[in-house]
C-alpha positions, 0 to 999 in steps of 0.5 A: 146225103138223103137216102132213098128206096129205089126200084124199077117197077118191072123188077119188083119193089122189094117191100111188104106191099106195093107202095105205088097206090099208097103214094098216089093217094088218097084217091076218089072212089069210082062207085059204078052202077050198071045194068047188063043187057039182060037187066041184071044190076051191078054195083062195084067200087074202083079206086082208079077213078077221076074227073078228066074234063069240064065241058063236056064233063068226062069221068073215067074208071080203070078196071084191072081185068075185064070185069062186069062193070066194063062188060055192062057199059060196053054192051049198053053204053051207060053207067052211073057214078055214086059218091061214097060218103062215110056212112056208106063205107061198109056198104061200098066195101060189101060191093067189092066182093067177087060174086057171080055176074048174076048177083045184084050187088044192090041187094047184097049191100042192102042198098036202094036202086033209084031210077035215073032220069036220063040213063037206064042204070039206077043210082044209089039212093043213099048216095049224096051225089050221083052222075049219070053217064054215057060211054064216050071211050073205052081204052085198053092201056098199053105199056111204053112198048105198045104192048097191051095190058090187062087194064081197061079205062072206061070214059063217060060223059056226065049227062045228068047230075043229082046233088042232095040239096043240103050240100049246096050252100049259098050256091056253092057245093060243100065238098067236105059236108058230103064226108067223102071217103077216099082210097089210100094204099095198103090192103085196107087204108081209107081216108075221110075228108073233113072240113078242117083239112081245107085251105085255099089258094087262088091262082096268080093273075 
């Protein structure tokens, strides 16, 4: 018989590190730029992030605890998602530092805020792709018994998109050419998407 490590999360995993985010991996990084109601810029990465709908396009990130990004979007209704390429890994990591709300993470990571076209928060000029977003929903997650958790899911409609021109080839966006990095598990694991990792399957008719 196959042997399995079994546990119920509420009772603990009994391992050196929680395996959950190593199993659900790699995950795209939600590098979220916001502007507070007082005009202070904020930039922070979230590993609980994804695309949830095509039309209208809706993306979302989940904050464990009420953090500056959630506070800013709740106050202003706007945010920008910025793709993290391999060359931006260190800068992205720098913006994950716990700093006072008045600290501008663009300056901290030596990144360039570029004016957005539709929303007020800036995008990261060095990022190859950015989505300008308006808040659609803010959901406080609950457990199976309906009890509130300290996790907040922010959903936003993508209202404008910036794509670096060299990433569009024969009218198709080249995912691997942007060299996106993704969050793995453990305390420090990341993955890089490479062209040789691609394979294709078409849906059955």
